[in-house]
Every structure is written in structure tokens, then in C-alpha cells.
C-alpha positions in Angstrom: -1.3 -4.9 -5.3 -4.6 -6.6 -5.8 -5.7 -4.2 -3.1 -2.2 -1.9 -2.7 10.2 1.5 -2.2 11.7 4.6 -1.7 12.7 3.5 -5.2 9.2 4.3 -6.3 9.3 7.6 -4.6 12.4 9.1 -6.0 13.4 8.1 -9.6 17.1 8.4 -9.0 17.4 7.0 -5.5 17.0 3.2 -5.6 15.9 2.2 -2.0 13.0 -0.2 -1.4 9.6 0.9 -0.2 6.8 -0.3 -2.4 3.1 -0.1 -1.8 0.5 0.4 -4.4 -1.7 2.1 -2.2 0.1 4.9 0.1 -1.1 8.4 1.0 -0.4 11.9 2.3 -2.4 14.7 3.7 -3.2 16.3 7.0 -6.7 15.3 8.1 -8.0 18.8 8.8 -11.6 19.5 8.1 -12.5 22.6 6.1 -15.1 25.0 7.2 -17.2 23.8 4.3 -17.1 20.3 5.6 -18.2 21.5 9.0 -21.2 23.3 7.4 -22.1 20.1 5.6 -21.5 17.7 8.5 -25.2 16.9 9.1 -25.7 16.1 5.4 -22.8 13.8 5.1 -23.3 10.0 5.3 -21.6 7.9 7.9 -18.1 6.8 6.9 -19.0 3.3 7.9 -21.7 3.3 5.2 -19.3 4.7 2.6 -16.7 2.0 3.2 -19.3 -0.8 3.3 -20.7 0.5 0.0 -17.2 0.3 -1.6 -16.8 -3.3 -0.4 -20.1 -4.2 -2.0 -19.3 -2.3 -5.2 -16.1 -4.3 -5.8 -17.7 -7.6 -5.2 -18.7 -8.0 -1.5 -17.1 -9.7 1.4 -18.5 -13.1 0.5 -16.6 -13.0 -2.8 -13.4 -12.0 -1.0 -13.7 -14.9 1.4 -13.4 -17.4 -1.4 -9.9 -16.0 -2.3 -6.7 -17.2 -0.8 -3.8 -16.0 -2.9 -3.1 -13.5 -5.7 -0.4 -12.9 -8.3 -0.3 -9.6 -10.2 2.0 -8.8 -13.0 2.5 -5.6 -15.0 4.7 -2.7 -15.9 6.1 0.1 -13.7 7.1 3.4 -15.1 8.4 6.7 -13.7 6.9 9.3 -16.1 9.2 11.8 -17.7 12.3 10.0 -16.3 12.9 7.1 -18.7 12.7 4.6 -15.9 10.5 1.5 -16.3 10.5 -2.3 -15.8 8.3 -5.3 -15.0 6.7 -5.7 -11.6 5.2 -8.7 -9.9 3.3 -9.0 -6.7 2.6 -12.2 -4.6 -0.1 -12.0 -1.9 -1.6 -14.5 0.5 -3.8 -14.6 3.6 -3.7 -13.3 6.2 -1.1 -10.6 5.6 1.7 -11.9 3.4 3.1 -9.9 0.5 6.2 -9.7 -1.7 6.7 -7.2 -4.5 9.6 -7.5 -7.0 10.5 -4.7 -9.4 13.1 -5.0 -12.1 14.6 -1.6 -13.1 17.3 -2.5 -15.6 20.5 -0.5 -14.8 19.0 0.5 -11.5 18.8 -3.1 -10.3 16.1 -5.0 -8.5 13.9 -3.6 -5.8 11.9 -5.9 -3.5 9.7 -5.5 -0.5 7.9 -8.1 1.6 6.4 -9.3 4.8 5.3 -12.6 6.2 2.9 -10.9 8.4 5.4 -10.4 11.2 8.8 -9.4 9.7 8.7 -6.6 7.2 11.7 -5.8 5.0 12.9 -4.2 1.8 16.0 -4.5 -0.3 17.5 -2.8 -3.3 20.8 -3.1 -5.2 21.8 0.3 -4.2 20.7 0.4 -0.5 21.0 -3.2 0.5 18.6 -4.9 3.0 16.6 -3.0 5.6 14.3 -4.2 8.4 11.1 -2.2 8.7 10.3 -1.3 12.3 7.8 1.0 14.1 5.3 2.8 11.9 7.1 1.6 8.8 6.5 -2.1 9.8 2.9 -1.3 10.9 2.1 0.2 7.5 3.7 -2.6 5.5 1.8 -5.3 7.4 -1.5 -3.4 7.3 -1.1 -2.9 3.6 -0.4 -6.5 3.1 -3.7 -7.5 4.6 -5.2 -9.7 1.9 -8.8 -8.5 2.4 -7.9 -4.9 3.5 -11.2 -3.2 2.9 -13.6 -6.0 3.7 -12.0 -6.1 7.1 -11.4 -2.3 7.5 -13.0 -2.4 11.0 -10.1 -4.5 12.3 -7.5 -2.2 10.8 -8.9 1.2 11.7 -10.1 2.4 15.1 -11.9 5.5 13.8 -13.3 6.5 10.4 -15.2 9.8 9.6 -16.6 11.4 6.5 -15.2 14.9 6.7 -16.3 16.5 3.4 -16.9 16.3 -0.3 -14.3 17.0 -2.9 -14.3 17.0 -6.7 -11.8 14.6 -8.4 -11.8 14.4 -12.1 -15.0 16.5 -12.1 -16.8 13.9 -10.0 -18.0 14.5 -6.4 -16.2 12.2 -3.9 -16.6 11.6 -0.3 -13.5 12.3 1.8 -13.1 9.8 4.6 -10.5 10.3 7.3 -9.3 6.9 8.8 -7.2 6.5 11.9 -5.5 3.1 12.0 -4.9 1.2 15.2 -1.2 1.7 14.7 0.4 4.5 12.6 -0.6 7.8 11.1 -4.1 8.7 9.8 -5.0 8.1 6.1 -7.5 9.7 3.8 -9.7 7.9 1.3 -11.8 9.4 -1.5 -14.8 7.5 -2.9 -16.8 8.4 -6.0 -20.4 9.2 -4.9 -21.9 7.5 -7.9 -19.9 4.4 -8.4 -18.8 4.0 -4.7 -15.3 3.1 -6.0 -12.1 4.3 -4.4 -10.5 7.0 -6.6 -7.7 8.2 -4.3 -5.8 7.3 -1.2 -3.4 9.6 0.7 -1.0 9.2 3.6 2.3 10.0 5.1 4.5 7.0 4.2 7.3 6.2 6.6 10.6 5.6 4.7 14.3 5.7 5.4 14.3 9.3 4.2 11.6 10.2 6.7 7.8 10.6 6.3 6.9 11.3 2.7 3.4 12.4 1.5 2.1 10.0 -1.1 -1.1 10.0 -3.2 -2.3 6.8 -4.9 -5.0 6.9 -7.5 -6.5 3.5 -8.6 -8.4 3.3 -11.9 -9.3 1.1 -14.9 -11.2 -1.3 -12.7 -11.8 -4.7 -14.2 -13.5 -7.8 -12.8 -11.4 -10.7 -11.9 -12.8 -13.8 -10.1 -15.8 -11.8 -9.1 -13.8 -8.8 -7.7 -13.3 -5.4 -9.3 -9.5 -4.8 -9.4 -7.8 -1.5 -10.3 -5.5 -2.2 -13.3 -4.0 1.2 -13.5 -2.4 2.8 -10.4 -0.9 6.3 -10.3 1.5 7.1 -7.5 2.4 10.7 -6.9 5.3 11.5 -4.5 8.2 13.9 -4.4 6.9 15.7 -7.4 7.1 12.6 -9.6 4.4 10.4 -11.0 4.8 6.7 -11.2 2.3 4.5 -13.0 1.6 0.8 -12.6 -0.2 -0.9 -15.5 -1.3 -4.4 -14.5 -1.4 -6.9 -17.4 -2.7 -9.9 -15.4 -4.2 -10.6 -12.0 -4.9 -14.2 -10.9 -6.5 -15.4 -7.7 -6.2 -18.8 -6.0 -3.1 -19.8 -7.8 0.0 -21.6 -6.5 2.8 -19.3 -5.3 6.5 -19.8 -5.7 7.9 -21.7 -2.6 9.3 -19.4 0.0 8.3 -16.3 -1.8 7.4 -14.6 1.5 10.6 -15.7 3.3 13.1 -12.9 4.0 16.2 -13.1 1.8 19.5 -14.2 3.5 20.7 -10.5 3.8 17.6 -9.7 5.8 17.9 -12.8 7.9 21.4 -11.6 8.8 20.0 -8.3 10.1 17.4 -10.3 12.1 20.1 -12.5 13.6 22.1 -9.4 14.5 19.1 -7.7 16.1 18.2 -10.9 18.1 21.8 -11.1 19.4 21.8 -7.5 20.4 18.5 -7.9 22.4 19.9 -11.0 24.1 23.0 -9.1 25.0 20.9 -6.3 26.6 21.8 -3.7 24.1 19.2 -1.0 23.3 17.0 -1.8 20.4 17.5 0.3 17.3 17.0 0.0 13.6 19.9 -2.1 12.2 22.5 -0.2 10.3 22.6 -0.7 6.6 25.7 -2.5 5.3 
């Protein structure tokens, strides 16, 4: 979350699929964008300017772990609860969301295995594009190392967001579906990220809007994150962000229920059965 449940995507369906940073939009280029193509800056320059605006790669290189704590709320749905995120290099992440009567929702990856679990849906192993997105989003220094994550980036136009002109950058990851980033022309900060998020319900268009940037350990961190999906808006308000702190032991280790799915999958592969996403209990 320092950079980035179907539970968050649908206020009454508690299944795990968190990312504070997901997206959703076809990467078509409008005729206006074609007309302006020669005037637009290179996408590489825009992304590098953003990295510098939030602190620079050298500042990121000094950071090893991150703990973020705050409040999650589904607007107009009377659903809210505390949220905590643990992150570590190179691509480890675990997010835990407490939703009272709806139970606990968690999502995590140790950089290899990606999983999610909720009280209502039980454990789920993420595979294919879902796993690729989870591991990519868990990359500790996501934007400073964008060249390793995306095989192609292109500035495709200018759009107004909150009455401010923003560059629209189409980014094609090395694995998974394209994403779209919007950067404020003046501040160079990221103001929106859009993508098709793979979930157990299928691909869902998601728009994530970071804001209220505050400097922590030399890095500008968004402390308010708006997530729009399935016609509902969710908001994360971070109350604290700490870098280079000790993390709870085993916080990136899959829970026992996920380990059981992994064991079952391994046994199936050894037995020569076709690989498929494990059935939910």
C-alpha cells in the first residue's frame, strides 16, 4: 500500500482480492491523441519525472520494509474497518482487513505464491494473470523499477482530472493485461491508475485514485486512496506509514488453509493430473 479483495470490489460479497492500486480501461487512443502525438512527451520521461517527484530512486533504495495502517470504508454502504499492510523487498506483501460482521479479509504473496482468504469464501490460490498482478503490485519499488515490470509504455494523450491536465500513459506489463496511468502535468504525481483486475468473479474494471501525498522517510506517499469498482467507491485513509521497521515473524507465510491447497495442487501435478485452479472448500 505504500505504493498499491473481491471484498473491496463488492460491498456485500466478501471474497479476498485487495490492491490499493488496480485499474480498468481499454487502451484505445482517441483521435485527439493522434493529432497531438508529436507534441506529447515520451512516456519514459513522464514516469521518470514521477519517480523524482516522489523522492527519487536513491531514496527508495534505502528502504527495505514498510508498515501502513489506516481505515477502509465502502461509501454509502455502512461497511468499514481497520486495514494494515506489510511490505518487504523484493516483492512481498500481506494486507489484512477487518470488517466486523463480515469477517477478516487477507491477501498476500511471498513473491512466488499469491493467495487470498476471507471468512465467507475461504482460501484461494491466485494463478495465471491474477498471480502475475498480485506479485507485480507487491514489488516494493514498483515505479522506480518500472522498466523491469513493463515491456512497453506510451503517452497516448492528455485528459483533465479534477480540472488539471494529466498525461495518459498506456503501459503493457511483461505478464498480464495493459494498464493506464494518469500523471498531473504540473506536479508530476500519479492521480489515477486504471486496469482490468482478474478476480474469482472474472475481470473487473477498477480505477484507483491516490491523493493527500505526505512525505515519509524522504518519500511522498499517498495517504488517501479512492477505489472505484462495480459502481461502488471505497476509500482508504492511512493514519500511519513507517519504513524500515521490524515486521511480524511469518507475516508473508501463507496460512495453513492455503498451504493445504498448495499441497493438494502439488500432489495432483505429481500424479499427472491436469493443472487447474484448486476448488474452494
